[in-house]
N, C-alpha and C positions, 0 to 999 in steps of 0.2 A: 442544051439537049435538042438533038435533031431529029425529025422524025415523032412519031406517036409511042409513048411509053408502052412497057409491054403490057402493062396492066389494061390499057384499054383496049389492045391488039387481042389479048386473052378473052375478055369482056365480050369482045364483039363475034369472035370463036363461039363461044358458050350462047349466045343468042339475049343475053345482057347487055345492061349499061354501067358506065361509071360515072358516080357520082362524086362530089366534093365540098371541101368548105373551105370557103375565101371570105377576105374583107375587102380589100384593096383591089382597084381597077386594075393592076398590073398581075396582082395573083388571079382574079377570075378572067382577066382575057387572054392568060396564057392557058389557063383550064381549059376556056372552051376554044381555044384557036386547036389544041390537042384532042378534042372531040369529047370533052366531058359533055354531059348530055343534062345532069341537073345540079344546082350549086346553092349550098345553105348558105345565108346570111347576105352575105354581098353588101355592107351596111355602106362601104366607101368606094362604092363602082362611081363611074362618070359615064358621059352619053356614048364614048366609044365602047362599053362596055354592053350599052343597050343594042348599038348594032349589030355588035355577036350574039347576045345571044340570040337576036331575030334571025341572022343569017344563020345560024348553026340549027336552030331551030332547039333550042336547049329551055328549059324551066327554071325560073328563080324560085327558091325556097325561104323567103326571110323568116327570120327566128326573134320577133321584136319583143317576146313575151320574158324570155331569157333575160333580156338587159332591164325590162322594168322589173323582173322579182330580185333581182340580184341588189338593184338598187336601191331594195326596202328591204332586203333580208342580209345583204352582203357585209354589213358591221358585225353582223352577229356571226359572221363566217369567218371574221375576221381581215377583211377586208378593209385598206385602208383610205382617208379620205378623197388621197388622191387617186386611188384607182375607183371609189366611187363617182368622182366628178368625171373620169375619164369613161365610164359606164354610161352615164349620162348623156355625153356628147354623142359615145356610139350609138345611142338608143334614138337622139334626133337624126343623125346623118341616116341612120336606118329608115326612118320614116321618110325622109327625102328620096332615099334611094326606092323605097317601095313605089311612093310618088311619081317617081320619073318613071320607075319601070310600067307601071300600070298605064301611064297615060303615053306610053311608047310602044303597047301592044307587046309586051315580055308575054308570055302564058308564066303563070304565078300558081305555087301551090302550098299547101297550108303547112306550116311546121312551127314549133316552139323550142325543142332542142332542151327543154327543160330535165332534169334528172333528180331521181332521187326524192325527197319529200317536197322540192318545188312542182312536181308534176302534176299536183292537186290546182296547179293554178295556169293549166293547160289551156283552159277556155278563154282567159284574160286576151288571148290572140286575136279573137275576133273583135273586141272593143278596140283593140291598138290600131287594127288594119282599118276600121272600121272609121278613122278620124280620117283620112286619105283616099279611102275607095267607098263603095255603094255598097249595100250589104250583100246583092247579088252575086257582084265579081268577088264576096270575100266566101259566101257559100260554093258559087265554082271551084275557087281556088281547092276546098276541103272536100268535092266530089268529084266532079266530072274532071275537073285538072288531073287530079292526083289519080284519076283512075287510068287517065291515058298515060301519064307518066308512068305508072306501073303495068302498062301493057293489059288492062284491064277495062276497055272502052266497051261498053256494052254489057258486061258484067256486073261492073259495081259503079256508084257514080252518078245512077241514073233510077229513076222509076218507070219501065217499061217490061214488057212481057219477055222473060228468057231472061231477064235478071235475074241475082243472086236472092231478093229481097230482103236485102236489109235497109231498114227502115227506122226511123226515129219519127215519133209525134210528139207534138211541143204546144205548150198553151201559148201560142200565141204566133203572128205573121214573122216569121224572121226576115221578109224582104221589105218589111218597114221598121224593125226594131229587131238589132241582133240581141239584146239583153236577154232575149227568152231560149236562147242556145248557150247563156252562161250562167243559168242558176238553174241545173238539172233534178237538182231534191224538190224543187217546188214546181218546174217548167217540163220538165221530161216527164210524160203520160206513158209513153208506149216504147220497147224497145223491142225491136223483131231482128233475129239472125236467119237468114238461108229460109223466110217464110215461116219460123217458129218463134211466137212470143216468149221474151224474157223478163219481160217487166210488161204490164197491162194495169192501166188504172185509167180505163176507156169506159 
């Protein structure tokens, strides 16, 4: 394929961007060279991918929780032992890819790729990422980095005058321990959206 795919051209014309799903370095690198701005998964990337993420100013969205949950619940959904073993390998490679990207300075956003009933596990991503990243950086992925990716810098992902006042109040300091973000029934004290409380146990 020569030149950028038509979908990328159309996205640029509309003032938006293209995101993609990729696992291998070959697939990720091709997408990045074509101008894809946001890539999910990226479990099997290598150093050449890190360089391209940086030069193309693209964002990586690891989705570690989906492999972790499928590893636990996949047998009930009919996955074979071979498939479960592959899931474990992909999860481990995903952690290594995240570590490589974080140390290399790649912009990271928060995602899980969990669907249906597995969506209840989405906060597990915090704990998985904390294995290779400091809490501050995991929080940035879910807030200001995500806002930048969505073109909402200064509006969301920040506590500042003029922002949308979408706030969470938790019992604990997530900069010390991300566990307080993973137990909303017990630790989430308040939810504010647009300056209006939707939950308030303060």
